[in-house]
N, C-alpha and C positions, 0 to 999 in steps of 0.2 A: 430471322435470317441467320444463317450459320456459314462461316467460312470453312470449307472442307476441301480435301483433295486426295486422290488415290496415287499410290507410288508404284511405278513400273520401271524396270530396267530394260532398255532396248539395245539391240546389237545389229549392225548393218541395216538400220532403219526398220527392223522387225522386232516385235514384242518378244522379249527373252524371259524375264522373270517377273512374276507378280505374286500377290498373296495366295491366290488359288493354286498356282504351280508349286509354290513352296509347301503348301498344305498337302498337295499330292505326293511330293517327295517324302514328307514326314510320314504319311500313311504307308508308303512303300517301305520305308525304314521299319515301321512298326509291324507290318504284316508279312513282309518278305515276298510280296506278290503284287503285280500291277492289277490283276483281276480283283483281288481282295481289297486293295486300296480304292479302286473305282467303286466297288460295292459300298464301302464305308462312306464314300463321298456322294453316293447316290447318283453316279454318272455311268455311262456305258463304258465297257472296256475299250471300244473303238475311240471314244473321246479322250480317255485317259492316255491311250497309246499315242494318239496324235499329238497330245501336249508333250509327252516325253520325247517323241521323235523330233518335234520342233525344237525343243531345247537342245537335244543332242546335235542337231544339224548346225546350230549356232554356237555351241560351246567349243572351247579350245581343246577339251578332252572329253571322253565319254563320261556320262553322269550315272549310268547304271551298269551293272554286270549281271548277266543272265546265266543261270546254271540249269542244265538240262539233265533230268534223271539222276542216277547215282543212288547210293545207299539211303541218303536222307531225303531223296526227292529233289525236284527242281525248285527254282525260286529266283527272286530278283533282289539284289542288294545295291546300295548306293556306293559309289566310288569315293575315295578321299577327296577328289576334286569337287564332287557334289556337296560334300559337307562344307568345304571352303566357300562354295557359292551360297549355301544357306546362311552361313555365318556373316558373309559380306552383305547379303540382302537384309538380314535382320538388323544389322548395325545401321545401314543406310536408311532403312525404313523407320527406325527409332529416331534418327536425326530429322527425317522428314516430318514425323509426328510432332516433334518439339517445335519445328519451324511453323507448322500449321497452328499449333496451340498459341504461339506468340501472336500470330495474326488474329486468332479468335478473341484475344483480349479486347480488340477494338469494337466488338459488337457491330452496330450499324453506323458507327461514327467514322467517316472516311478521313477526317482530319487526324483523329487519334491513330488510325491505321498508318497514315503517312509518317507520324512520329515513331511508331513502332518499327516500321520498315527502315527508318534512318538509323535505328540503334540495334537492329537485329543481330549484326555481326560484332559482338563484343569479344575482344580477344583477351583471354586471361588463362592462367594455368589452373585456376580453381575448377574442380569438377562440377560444382553446383552453382548454377546461375538461375535463380528463381524469379520469373516475371512477377512484379508486385506493384501495388499502388499505395502511395503514402497516404495514411489516414490521419496521422497526428505527428507533430513535431513539438517536443517538450524540452526546454532548456533546463539542464541540471548542472549548475556551476559552469565549468568551461566546456562541458559536453552537452550533447543533445540526444535525447532518445527518439528514434524514428520508428514509429509503429506503422507497419505495412500490412495490407491484406494481400495474401498470396494467391496465385492462379488456382482456381478450383475451390477456394474456401479456406478459411483459417487466417491467423495473423502471426506475425513475427516481428520482433523488436531488435533494432540495432543501436549501438551506442557509438557515436562518432563525435569529433570535436565540433563545436558550434562554428568555428572558422571554416571547417570543411563544408558545413551546411551553407554558409554564406558564399563560399567560393564556387560551389556547384549550383548556386541559386535554387536550392531545393525548396519546394512548397507542397502543401497539401494537394492531393489529387494528381501529383506527378507520377508518370510511369517510370519505374526504376527496376533494377535487378538487385536482389539480395544475393550476394556472392559469398560462398562458404567453401573453405577447403575441406576435403573429405576427411582429413586427419583431425579436424577441429570439432567433429561430431562424435558424441558418445551414445551408446545404445544400451537399453535396459529392457528386460522382459517384464518388469513391474514398474509402476508409476514412481518416478524419482521424487526425492525430497524437494519441496519447493524452495526456490531461491530467486530473489528479485532480479538477479543478473542473468538468470537462465531462461531460455526458450525451451518449452517442452512440446514436442509435436508427436501426436499419436499416428501410427500407421501400421501397415501390414508388410511382413517380410516377403519380398517378391523374388529375390535372387540372392544366392550366397556363392561366392567363388573364393576358394582357399588357395594360398600359395605357401611356400615354405616358411615365409616370415610373417604373413598377415592374412586377414580375411576381408574381402570386399563385399559389402552388403548393400543391396538396393531396398530401400524402404519406401513403399508407396503411401504417400500422405493422402492423396485424393486422386480423382480421375485425371487431373492435369499436372500434378506435381509429385515427383519422386526425389528422394535424396540418395546420393551415393556416399557411403562412408567406409573408411578403412580402419579396422580395429585389430588388436592383438587376438590371437586364437582363443585365449582364455575368456575374452569378453563375448565371443560368439558361441560358446559351448552350450549356453542355455536356450538358444533360439534355433528355429528351423523355418523353412519356407512355409508360408501360410499363417505363421504366428502373428499375433498382435504384439507390437513393441513400441518403445518410446525413444525418440531421439532428443538429446539435450544439447543445446548450443549456447555458449556464452554470448551475450549481446555484443561484447567487445570483439568477437571473432567474426562478426557479420559485416562485410564491406558493402557499401552502396555503390552501384554502377548505374550510369544513366547515358 
């Protein structure tokens, strides 16, 4: 049994945006034609036009612009408003996916699902909140090493004070979050030198967004877990989307949330 769910945006009690309609808009952007987009999606022109027309009727602004004839021939392009809709949908759909993934941790255990529901909305400024399960608690002086299995596979270790462990009543098999600031993660194209205090997670570069001061990278660890990290431009020069890469995180920089 698997917890799953589809994401749709409605307007005026009518279906407005879903994954199929977003895909259609992307194909129109690529081909410059509703007819060609419909062909690529293996649907009739009539069905494609009905979807576009339905979106246009509900949208606050037109989502396509049609050009007839001219030197370069006719065609269809997306409006700036359509690009904003796509961006909004993709962001909300990603949040929905994360929401469903947190539920999926429960498997077929309703009691565990109830616990996850009670802690789903954890408020923190940290970009990374990884659903995890405590597998081992090992006291080392005044600190404790918390080893956790992360959603989708793999382990990560946090170092926190033993007093914090006691205050939070943490124990093996507890559901927690491994919370990591994006600036506390480093990335490398090659396997880093091993260090007892470092977590090394292998993944695939999924997205790279550069600004004037820094670069934001999304590293996909597995089907359920991705990391967001912000690095200086020089650190991102050796990697590109689709590359294998390694994230390193100091155990002291991983906060436990429950």
